[in-house]
mmCIF file as Biopython writes it, N, C-alpha, C and O atoms, coordinates in Angstrom:
data_model
#
loop_
_atom_site.group_PDB
_atom_site.id
_atom_site.type_symbol
_atom_site.label_atom_id
_atom_site.label_alt_id
_atom_site.label_comp_id
_atom_site.label_asym_id
_atom_site.label_entity_id
_atom_site.label_seq_id
_atom_site.pdbx_PDB_ins_code
_atom_site.Cartn_x
_atom_site.Cartn_y
_atom_site.Cartn_z
_atom_site.occupancy
_atom_site.B_iso_or_equiv
_atom_site.auth_seq_id
_atom_site.auth_asym_id
_atom_site.pdbx_PDB_model_num
ATOM 1   N N  . MET A ? 1  ? 0.841  -1.177  -0.007  1.0 0.0 1  A 1 
ATOM 2   C CA . MET A ? 1  ? 0.006  0.006   0.011   1.0 0.0 1  A 1 
ATOM 3   C C  . MET A ? 1  ? 0.868  1.233   -0.003  1.0 0.0 1  A 1 
ATOM 4   O O  . MET A ? 1  ? 2.031  1.191   0.396   1.0 0.0 1  A 1 
ATOM 5   N N  . ARG A ? 2  ? 0.317  2.305   -0.452  1.0 0.0 2  A 1 
ATOM 6   C CA . ARG A ? 2  ? 1.088  3.564   -0.546  1.0 0.0 2  A 1 
ATOM 7   C C  . ARG A ? 2  ? 1.330  4.140   0.850   1.0 0.0 2  A 1 
ATOM 8   O O  . ARG A ? 2  ? 0.574  3.852   1.778   1.0 0.0 2  A 1 
ATOM 9   N N  . PRO A ? 3  ? 2.359  4.937   1.000   1.0 0.0 3  A 1 
ATOM 10  C CA . PRO A ? 3  ? 2.727  5.506   2.292   1.0 0.0 3  A 1 
ATOM 11  C C  . PRO A ? 3  ? 1.597  6.268   2.989   1.0 0.0 3  A 1 
ATOM 12  O O  . PRO A ? 3  ? 1.441  6.158   4.206   1.0 0.0 3  A 1 
ATOM 13  N N  . LYS A ? 4  ? 0.832  7.014   2.258   1.0 0.0 4  A 1 
ATOM 14  C CA . LYS A ? 4  ? -0.236 7.791   2.886   1.0 0.0 4  A 1 
ATOM 15  C C  . LYS A ? 4  ? -1.274 6.888   3.560   1.0 0.0 4  A 1 
ATOM 16  O O  . LYS A ? 4  ? -1.667 7.141   4.699   1.0 0.0 4  A 1 
ATOM 17  N N  . LEU A ? 5  ? -1.713 5.854   2.872   1.0 0.0 5  A 1 
ATOM 18  C CA . LEU A ? 5  ? -2.685 4.918   3.423   1.0 0.0 5  A 1 
ATOM 19  C C  . LEU A ? 5  ? -2.069 4.150   4.583   1.0 0.0 5  A 1 
ATOM 20  O O  . LEU A ? 5  ? -2.725 3.919   5.599   1.0 0.0 5  A 1 
ATOM 21  N N  . PHE A ? 6  ? -0.830 3.760   4.435   1.0 0.0 6  A 1 
ATOM 22  C CA . PHE A ? 6  ? -0.108 3.088   5.536   1.0 0.0 6  A 1 
ATOM 23  C C  . PHE A ? 6  ? -0.116 3.926   6.766   1.0 0.0 6  A 1 
ATOM 24  O O  . PHE A ? 6  ? -0.391 3.434   7.860   1.0 0.0 6  A 1 
ATOM 25  N N  . ALA A ? 7  ? 0.188  5.217   6.602   1.0 0.0 7  A 1 
ATOM 26  C CA . ALA A ? 7  ? 0.197  6.138   7.765   1.0 0.0 7  A 1 
ATOM 27  C C  . ALA A ? 7  ? -1.168 6.267   8.393   1.0 0.0 7  A 1 
ATOM 28  O O  . ALA A ? 7  ? -1.289 6.286   9.618   1.0 0.0 7  A 1 
ATOM 29  N N  . GLU A ? 8  ? -2.227 6.358   7.550   1.0 0.0 8  A 1 
ATOM 30  C CA . GLU A ? 8  ? -3.572 6.470   8.088   1.0 0.0 8  A 1 
ATOM 31  C C  . GLU A ? 8  ? -3.965 5.235   8.888   1.0 0.0 8  A 1 
ATOM 32  O O  . GLU A ? 8  ? -4.580 5.361   9.947   1.0 0.0 8  A 1 
ATOM 33  N N  . LEU A ? 9  ? -3.628 4.061   8.410   1.0 0.0 9  A 1 
ATOM 34  C CA . LEU A ? 9  ? -4.018 2.800   9.049   1.0 0.0 9  A 1 
ATOM 35  C C  . LEU A ? 9  ? -3.207 2.486   10.296  1.0 0.0 9  A 1 
ATOM 36  O O  . LEU A ? 9  ? -3.729 1.869   11.225  1.0 0.0 9  A 1 
ATOM 37  N N  . THR A ? 10 ? -1.959 2.892   10.339  1.0 0.0 10 A 1 
ATOM 38  C CA . THR A ? 10 ? -1.124 2.553   11.462  1.0 0.0 10 A 1 
ATOM 39  C C  . THR A ? 10 ? -1.009 3.640   12.487  1.0 0.0 10 A 1 
ATOM 40  O O  . THR A ? 10 ? -0.652 3.369   13.634  1.0 0.0 10 A 1 
ATOM 41  N N  . GLY A ? 11 ? -1.299 4.865   12.112  1.0 0.0 11 A 1 
ATOM 42  C CA . GLY A ? 11 ? -1.092 5.999   13.007  1.0 0.0 11 A 1 
ATOM 43  C C  . GLY A ? 11 ? 0.300  6.512   13.017  1.0 0.0 11 A 1 
ATOM 44  O O  . GLY A ? 11 ? 0.606  7.471   13.725  1.0 0.0 11 A 1 
ATOM 45  N N  . MET A ? 12 ? 1.170  5.887   12.235  1.0 0.0 12 A 1 
ATOM 46  C CA . MET A ? 12 ? 2.573  6.325   12.124  1.0 0.0 12 A 1 
ATOM 47  C C  . MET A ? 12 ? 2.651  7.374   11.022  1.0 0.0 12 A 1 
ATOM 48  O O  . MET A ? 12 ? 1.975  7.232   10.003  1.0 0.0 12 A 1 
ATOM 49  N N  . THR A ? 13 ? 3.438  8.404   11.189  1.0 0.0 13 A 1 
ATOM 50  C CA . THR A ? 13 ? 3.546  9.406   10.155  1.0 0.0 13 A 1 
ATOM 51  C C  . THR A ? 13 ? 4.331  8.812   8.945   1.0 0.0 13 A 1 
ATOM 52  O O  . THR A ? 13 ? 5.078  7.843   9.081   1.0 0.0 13 A 1 
ATOM 53  N N  . GLU A ? 14 ? 4.136  9.406   7.827   1.0 0.0 14 A 1 
ATOM 54  C CA . GLU A ? 14 ? 4.873  9.002   6.632   1.0 0.0 14 A 1 
ATOM 55  C C  . GLU A ? 14 ? 6.390  9.165   6.864   1.0 0.0 14 A 1 
ATOM 56  O O  . GLU A ? 14 ? 7.186  8.314   6.465   1.0 0.0 14 A 1 
ATOM 57  N N  . LYS A ? 15 ? 6.764  10.267  7.512   1.0 0.0 15 A 1 
ATOM 58  C CA . LYS A ? 15 ? 8.176  10.526  7.807   1.0 0.0 15 A 1 
ATOM 59  C C  . LYS A ? 15 ? 8.773  9.475   8.744   1.0 0.0 15 A 1 
ATOM 60  O O  . LYS A ? 15 ? 9.911  9.043   8.561   1.0 0.0 15 A 1 
ATOM 61  N N  . ALA A ? 16 ? 7.984  9.066   9.758   1.0 0.0 16 A 1 
ATOM 62  C CA . ALA A ? 16 ? 8.480  8.031   10.673  1.0 0.0 16 A 1 
ATOM 63  C C  . ALA A ? 16 ? 8.705  6.715   9.948   1.0 0.0 16 A 1 
ATOM 64  O O  . ALA A ? 16 ? 9.714  6.044   10.167  1.0 0.0 16 A 1 
ATOM 65  N N  . ALA A ? 17 ? 7.779  6.351   9.097   1.0 0.0 17 A 1 
ATOM 66  C CA . ALA A ? 17 ? 7.893  5.133   8.330   1.0 0.0 17 A 1 
ATOM 67  C C  . ALA A ? 17 ? 9.106  5.196   7.404   1.0 0.0 17 A 1 
ATOM 68  O O  . ALA A ? 17 ? 9.855  4.227   7.275   1.0 0.0 17 A 1 
ATOM 69  N N  . GLU A ? 18 ? 9.286  6.353   6.762   1.0 0.0 18 A 1 
ATOM 70  C CA . GLU A ? 18 ? 10.434 6.552   5.885   1.0 0.0 18 A 1 
ATOM 71  C C  . GLU A ? 18 ? 11.743 6.405   6.658   1.0 0.0 18 A 1 
ATOM 72  O O  . GLU A ? 18 ? 12.701 5.795   6.184   1.0 0.0 18 A 1 
ATOM 73  N N  . GLY A ? 19 ? 11.756 6.983   7.866   1.0 0.0 19 A 1 
ATOM 74  C CA . GLY A ? 19 ? 12.949 6.894   8.707   1.0 0.0 19 A 1 
ATOM 75  C C  . GLY A ? 19 ? 13.309 5.452   9.068   1.0 0.0 19 A 1 
ATOM 76  O O  . GLY A ? 19 ? 14.476 5.066   8.989   1.0 0.0 19 A 1 
ATOM 77  N N  . ARG A ? 20 ? 12.335 4.675   9.453   1.0 0.0 20 A 1 
ATOM 78  C CA . ARG A ? 20 ? 12.552 3.268   9.806   1.0 0.0 20 A 1 
ATOM 79  C C  . ARG A ? 20 ? 13.061 2.513   8.580   1.0 0.0 20 A 1 
ATOM 80  O O  . ARG A ? 20 ? 13.962 1.681   8.689   1.0 0.0 20 A 1 
ATOM 81  N N  . ARG A ? 21 ? 12.482 2.806   7.410   1.0 0.0 21 A 1 
ATOM 82  C CA . ARG A ? 21 ? 12.906 2.172   6.187   1.0 0.0 21 A 1 
ATOM 83  C C  . ARG A ? 21 ? 14.338 2.535   5.848   1.0 0.0 21 A 1 
ATOM 84  O O  . ARG A ? 21 ? 15.139 1.653   5.540   1.0 0.0 21 A 1 
ATOM 85  N N  . LEU A ? 22 ? 14.678 3.814   5.898   1.0 0.0 22 A 1 
ATOM 86  C CA . LEU A ? 22 ? 16.003 4.258   5.549   1.0 0.0 22 A 1 
ATOM 87  C C  . LEU A ? 22 ? 17.104 3.831   6.522   1.0 0.0 22 A 1 
ATOM 88  O O  . LEU A ? 22 ? 18.262 3.672   6.136   1.0 0.0 22 A 1 
ATOM 89  N N  . LYS A ? 23 ? 16.720 3.647   7.798   1.0 0.0 23 A 1 
ATOM 90  C CA . LYS A ? 23 ? 17.663 3.172   8.808   1.0 0.0 23 A 1 
ATOM 91  C C  . LYS A ? 23 ? 17.892 1.678   8.715   1.0 0.0 23 A 1 
ATOM 92  O O  . LYS A ? 23 ? 18.807 1.152   9.349   1.0 0.0 23 A 1 
ATOM 93  N N  . GLY A ? 24 ? 17.083 0.992   7.943   1.0 0.0 24 A 1 
ATOM 94  C CA . GLY A ? 24 ? 17.213 -0.429  7.798   1.0 0.0 24 A 1 
ATOM 95  C C  . GLY A ? 24 ? 16.501 -1.247  8.857   1.0 0.0 24 A 1 
ATOM 96  O O  . GLY A ? 24 ? 16.712 -2.455  8.961   1.0 0.0 24 A 1 
ATOM 97  N N  . GLU A ? 25 ? 15.641 -0.579  9.659   1.0 0.0 25 A 1 
ATOM 98  C CA . GLU A ? 25 ? 14.904 -1.279  10.710  1.0 0.0 25 A 1 
ATOM 99  C C  . GLU A ? 25 ? 13.872 -2.232  10.097  1.0 0.0 25 A 1 
ATOM 100 O O  . GLU A ? 25 ? 13.519 -3.240  10.709  1.0 0.0 25 A 1 
ATOM 101 N N  . TRP A ? 26 ? 13.400 -1.922  8.921   1.0 0.0 26 A 1 
ATOM 102 C CA . TRP A ? 26 ? 12.436 -2.766  8.255   1.0 0.0 26 A 1 
ATOM 103 C C  . TRP A ? 26 ? 13.096 -3.372  7.014   1.0 0.0 26 A 1 
ATOM 104 O O  . TRP A ? 26 ? 13.618 -2.626  6.186   1.0 0.0 26 A 1 
ATOM 105 N N  . PRO A ? 27 ? 13.089 -4.705  6.856   1.0 0.0 27 A 1 
ATOM 106 C CA . PRO A ? 27 ? 13.738 -5.320  5.714   1.0 0.0 27 A 1 
ATOM 107 C C  . PRO A ? 27 ? 13.011 -5.032  4.399   1.0 0.0 27 A 1 
ATOM 108 O O  . PRO A ? 27 ? 11.786 -5.123  4.316   1.0 0.0 27 A 1 
ATOM 109 N N  . GLU A ? 28 ? 13.779 -4.691  3.396   1.0 0.0 28 A 1 
ATOM 110 C CA . GLU A ? 28 ? 13.216 -4.489  2.062   1.0 0.0 28 A 1 
ATOM 111 C C  . GLU A ? 28 ? 12.743 -5.846  1.535   1.0 0.0 28 A 1 
ATOM 112 O O  . GLU A ? 28 ? 13.403 -6.871  1.706   1.0 0.0 28 A 1 
ATOM 113 N N  . GLY A ? 29 ? 11.583 -5.813  0.893   1.0 0.0 29 A 1 
ATOM 114 C CA . GLY A ? 29 ? 11.008 -7.049  0.372   1.0 0.0 29 A 1 
ATOM 115 C C  . GLY A ? 29 ? 10.075 -7.725  1.343   1.0 0.0 29 A 1 
ATOM 116 O O  . GLY A ? 29 ? 9.367  -8.668  0.991   1.0 0.0 29 A 1 
ATOM 117 N N  . ARG A ? 30 ? 10.076 -7.239  2.568   1.0 0.0 30 A 1 
ATOM 118 C CA . ARG A ? 30 ? 9.192  -7.803  3.565   1.0 0.0 30 A 1 
ATOM 119 C C  . ARG A ? 30 ? 8.207  -6.722  4.042   1.0 0.0 30 A 1 
ATOM 120 O O  . ARG A ? 30 ? 7.020  -6.786  3.723   1.0 0.0 30 A 1 
ATOM 121 N N  . VAL A ? 31 ? 8.677  -5.769  4.775   1.0 0.0 31 A 1 
ATOM 122 C CA . VAL A ? 31 ? 7.792  -4.673  5.297   1.0 0.0 31 A 1 
ATOM 123 C C  . VAL A ? 31 ? 7.575  -3.626  4.213   1.0 0.0 31 A 1 
ATOM 124 O O  . VAL A ? 31 ? 6.524  -2.987  4.175   1.0 0.0 31 A 1 
ATOM 125 N N  . TRP A ? 32 ? 8.535  -3.445  3.347   1.0 0.0 32 A 1 
ATOM 126 C CA . TRP A ? 32 ? 8.410  -2.467  2.262   1.0 0.0 32 A 1 
ATOM 127 C C  . TRP A ? 32 ? 9.111  -2.943  1.013   1.0 0.0 32 A 1 
ATOM 128 O O  . TRP A ? 32 ? 9.967  -3.826  1.068   1.0 0.0 32 A 1 
ATOM 129 N N  . LEU A ? 33 ? 8.749  -2.356  -0.112  1.0 0.0 33 A 1 
ATOM 130 C CA . LEU A ? 33 ? 9.444  -2.646  -1.346  1.0 0.0 33 A 1 
ATOM 131 C C  . LEU A ? 33 ? 9.319  -1.444  -2.281  1.0 0.0 33 A 1 
ATOM 132 O O  . LEU A ? 33 ? 8.466  -0.572  -2.115  1.0 0.0 33 A 1 
ATOM 133 N N  . LYS A ? 34 ? 10.212 -1.445  -3.271  1.0 0.0 34 A 1 
ATOM 134 C CA . LYS A ? 34 ? 10.155 -0.420  -4.301  1.0 0.0 34 A 1 
ATOM 135 C C  . LYS A ? 34 ? 9.493  -1.064  -5.512  1.0 0.0 34 A 1 
ATOM 136 O O  . LYS A ? 34 ? 10.031 -2.002  -6.101  1.0 0.0 34 A 1 
ATOM 137 N N  . ALA A ? 35 ? 8.320  -0.553  -5.877  1.0 0.0 35 A 1 
ATOM 138 C CA . ALA A ? 35 ? 7.544  -1.083  -6.973  1.0 0.0 35 A 1 
ATOM 139 C C  . ALA A ? 35 ? 8.218  -0.803  -8.295  1.0 0.0 35 A 1 
ATOM 140 O O  . ALA A ? 35 ? 9.137  0.015   -8.349  1.0 0.0 35 A 1 
ATOM 141 N N  . PRO A ? 36 ? 7.787  -1.465  -9.380  1.0 0.0 36 A 1 
ATOM 142 C CA . PRO A ? 36 ? 8.379  -1.192  -10.708 1.0 0.0 36 A 1 
ATOM 143 C C  . PRO A ? 36 ? 8.306  0.250   -11.138 1.0 0.0 36 A 1 
ATOM 144 O O  . PRO A ? 36 ? 9.111  0.696   -11.956 1.0 0.0 36 A 1 
ATOM 145 N N  . ASP A ? 37 ? 7.344  0.997   -10.596 1.0 0.0 37 A 1 
ATOM 146 C CA . ASP A ? 37 ? 7.238  2.427   -10.957 1.0 0.0 37 A 1 
ATOM 147 C C  . ASP A ? 37 ? 8.117  3.317   -10.015 1.0 0.0 37 A 1 
ATOM 148 O O  . ASP A ? 37 ? 7.989  4.541   -9.991  1.0 0.0 37 A 1 
ATOM 149 N N  . ASN A ? 38 ? 9.006  2.643   -9.247  1.0 0.0 38 A 1 
ATOM 150 C CA . ASN A ? 38 ? 9.933  3.310   -8.328  1.0 0.0 38 A 1 
ATOM 151 C C  . ASN A ? 38 ? 9.285  3.977   -7.153  1.0 0.0 38 A 1 
ATOM 152 O O  . ASN A ? 38 ? 9.903  4.822   -6.505  1.0 0.0 38 A 1 
ATOM 153 N N  . GLN A ? 39 ? 8.029  3.617   -6.850  1.0 0.0 39 A 1 
ATOM 154 C CA . GLN A ? 39 ? 7.388  4.151   -5.672  1.0 0.0 39 A 1 
ATOM 155 C C  . GLN A ? 39 ? 7.452  3.136   -4.549  1.0 0.0 39 A 1 
ATOM 156 O O  . GLN A ? 39 ? 7.451  1.926   -4.776  1.0 0.0 39 A 1 
ATOM 157 N N  . ILE A ? 40 ? 7.507  3.662   -3.316  1.0 0.0 40 A 1 
ATOM 158 C CA . ILE A ? 40 ? 7.581  2.783   -2.115  1.0 0.0 40 A 1 
ATOM 159 C C  . ILE A ? 40 ? 6.188  2.259   -1.807  1.0 0.0 40 A 1 
ATOM 160 O O  . ILE A ? 40 ? 5.199  2.987   -1.890  1.0 0.0 40 A 1 
ATOM 161 N N  . ARG A ? 41 ? 6.130  0.969   -1.447  1.0 0.0 41 A 1 
ATOM 162 C CA . ARG A ? 41 ? 4.887  0.358   -1.029  1.0 0.0 41 A 1 
ATOM 163 C C  . ARG A ? 41 ? 5.179  -0.378  0.281   1.0 0.0 41 A 1 
ATOM 164 O O  . ARG A ? 41 ? 6.261  -0.936  0.466   1.0 0.0 41 A 1 
ATOM 165 N N  . TYR A ? 42 ? 4.190  -0.368  1.190   1.0 0.0 42 A 1 
ATOM 166 C CA . TYR A ? 42 ? 4.330  -1.062  2.478   1.0 0.0 42 A 1 
ATOM 167 C C  . TYR A ? 42 ? 3.386  -2.249  2.528   1.0 0.0 42 A 1 
ATOM 168 O O  . TYR A ? 42 ? 2.320  -2.245  1.912   1.0 0.0 42 A 1 
ATOM 169 N N  . ASN A ? 43 ? 3.805  -3.280  3.286   1.0 0.0 43 A 1 
ATOM 170 C CA . ASN A ? 43 ? 3.021  -4.451  3.498   1.0 0.0 43 A 1 
ATOM 171 C C  . ASN A ? 43 ? 2.562  -4.421  4.955   1.0 0.0 43 A 1 
ATOM 172 O O  . ASN A ? 43 ? 3.363  -4.623  5.867   1.0 0.0 43 A 1 
ATOM 173 N N  . ILE A ? 44 ? 1.283  -4.171  5.165   1.0 0.0 44 A 1 
ATOM 174 C CA . ILE A ? 44 ? 0.807  -3.961  6.510   1.0 0.0 44 A 1 
ATOM 175 C C  . ILE A ? 44 ? 0.795  -5.246  7.292   1.0 0.0 44 A 1 
ATOM 176 O O  . ILE A ? 44 ? 0.983  -5.214  8.508   1.0 0.0 44 A 1 
ATOM 177 N N  . ALA A ? 45 ? 0.577  -6.396  6.639   1.0 0.0 45 A 1 
ATOM 178 C CA . ALA A ? 45 ? 0.616  -7.690  7.359   1.0 0.0 45 A 1 
ATOM 179 C C  . ALA A ? 45 ? 2.020  -7.937  7.939   1.0 0.0 45 A 1 
ATOM 180 O O  . ALA A ? 45 ? 2.153  -8.390  9.076   1.0 0.0 45 A 1 
ATOM 181 N N  . GLU A ? 46 ? 3.044  -7.642  7.167   1.0 0.0 46 A 1 
ATOM 182 C CA . GLU A ? 46 ? 4.429  -7.803  7.663   1.0 0.0 46 A 1 
ATOM 183 C C  . GLU A ? 46 ? 4.763  -6.752  8.740   1.0 0.0 46 A 1 
ATOM 184 O O  . GLU A ? 46 ? 5.519  -7.021  9.673   1.0 0.0 46 A 1 
ATOM 185 N N  . TYR A ? 47 ? 4.190  -5.572  8.588   1.0 0.0 47 A 1 
ATOM 186 C CA . TYR A ? 47 ? 4.369  -4.530  9.602   1.0 0.0 47 A 1 
ATOM 187 C C  . TYR A ? 47 ? 3.757  -5.027  10.919  1.0 0.0 47 A 1 
ATOM 188 O O  . TYR A ? 47 ? 4.369  -4.889  11.978  1.0 0.0 47 A 1 
ATOM 189 N N  . ASP A ? 48 ? 2.566  -5.598  10.854  1.0 0.0 48 A 1 
ATOM 190 C CA . ASP A ? 48 ? 1.945  -6.130  12.082  1.0 0.0 48 A 1 
ATOM 191 C C  . ASP A ? 48 ? 2.777  -7.202  12.728  1.0 0.0 48 A 1 
ATOM 192 O O  . ASP A ? 48 ? 2.863  -7.251  13.955  1.0 0.0 48 A 1 
ATOM 193 N N  . LYS A ? 49 ? 3.402  -8.073  11.940  1.0 0.0 49 A 1 
ATOM 194 C CA . LYS A ? 49 ? 4.279  -9.094  12.501  1.0 0.0 49 A 1 
ATOM 195 C C  . LYS A ? 49 ? 5.509  -8.458  13.156  1.0 0.0 49 A 1 
ATOM 196 O O  . LYS A ? 49 ? 5.980  -8.938  14.187  1.0 0.0 49 A 1 
ATOM 197 N N  . TRP A ? 50 ? 6.026  -7.387  12.564  1.0 0.0 50 A 1 
ATOM 198 C CA . TRP A ? 50 ? 7.133  -6.677  13.155  1.0 0.0 50 A 1 
ATOM 199 C C  . TRP A ? 50 ? 6.721  -6.070  14.493  1.0 0.0 50 A 1 
ATOM 200 O O  . TRP A ? 50 ? 7.473  -6.140  15.465  1.0 0.0 50 A 1 
ATOM 201 N N  . VAL A ? 51 ? 5.548  -5.484  14.545  1.0 0.0 51 A 1 
ATOM 202 C CA . VAL A ? 51 ? 5.068  -4.888  15.823  1.0 0.0 51 A 1 
ATOM 203 C C  . VAL A ? 51 ? 4.944  -5.970  16.888  1.0 0.0 51 A 1 
ATOM 204 O O  . VAL A ? 51 ? 5.383  -5.788  18.024  1.0 0.0 51 A 1 
ATOM 205 N N  . GLU A ? 52 ? 4.346  -7.093  16.516  1.0 0.0 52 A 1 
ATOM 206 C CA . GLU A ? 52 ? 4.138  -8.178  17.488  1.0 0.0 52 A 1 
ATOM 207 C C  . GLU A ? 52 ? 5.459  -8.742  17.952  1.0 0.0 52 A 1 
ATOM 208 O O  . GLU A ? 52 ? 5.588  -9.067  19.132  1.0 0.0 52 A 1 
ATOM 209 N N  . SER A ? 53 ? 6.443  -8.875  17.089  1.0 0.0 53 A 1 
ATOM 210 C CA . SER A ? 53 ? 7.741  -9.406  17.503  1.0 0.0 53 A 1 
ATOM 211 C C  . SER A ? 53 ? 8.464  -8.398  18.412  1.0 0.0 53 A 1 
ATOM 212 O O  . SER A ? 53 ? 9.197  -8.802  19.315  1.0 0.0 53 A 1 
ATOM 213 N N  . SER A ? 54 ? 8.267  -7.111  18.185  1.0 0.0 54 A 1 
ATOM 214 C CA . SER A ? 54 ? 8.893  -6.088  19.002  1.0 0.0 54 A 1 
ATOM 215 C C  . SER A ? 54 ? 8.295  -6.054  20.410  1.0 0.0 54 A 1 
ATOM 216 O O  . SER A ? 54 ? 8.964  -5.663  21.367  1.0 0.0 54 A 1 
ATOM 217 N N  . MET A ? 55 ? 7.047  -6.463  20.527  1.0 0.0 55 A 1 
ATOM 218 C CA . MET A ? 55 ? 6.398  -6.447  21.851  1.0 0.0 55 A 1 
ATOM 219 C C  . MET A ? 55 ? 6.896  -7.557  22.722  1.0 0.0 55 A 1 
ATOM 220 O O  . MET A ? 55 ? 6.747  -7.489  23.942  1.0 0.0 55 A 1 
ATOM 221 N N  . MET A ? 56 ? 7.490  -8.594  22.140  1.0 0.0 56 A 1 
ATOM 222 C CA . MET A ? 56 ? 7.982  -9.732  22.904  1.0 0.0 56 A 1 
ATOM 223 C C  . MET A ? 56 ? 9.345  -9.511  23.537  1.0 0.0 56 A 1 
ATOM 224 O O  . MET A ? 56 ? 9.796  -10.309 24.358  1.0 0.0 56 A 1 
ATOM 225 N N  . ILE A ? 57 ? 9.987  -8.438  23.155  1.0 0.0 57 A 1 
ATOM 226 C CA . ILE A ? 57 ? 11.314 -8.160  23.656  1.0 0.0 57 A 1 
ATOM 227 C C  . ILE A ? 57 ? 11.266 -7.577  25.055  1.0 0.0 57 A 1 
ATOM 228 O O  . ILE A ? 57 ? 12.309 -7.281  25.636  1.0 0.0 57 A 1 
#
């Protein structure tokens, strides 16, 4: 999904998501990917798994 919708559904700002992506906190191809049109897309199901795994620490 596009960054704007991802932000609306998760409550995370687009900038915060971009920061996590650029810092390498989210693996490319899992939580996010670069589509053939060079736009960033997020996978909310994988994001949810990341959140759940973070809560176990």
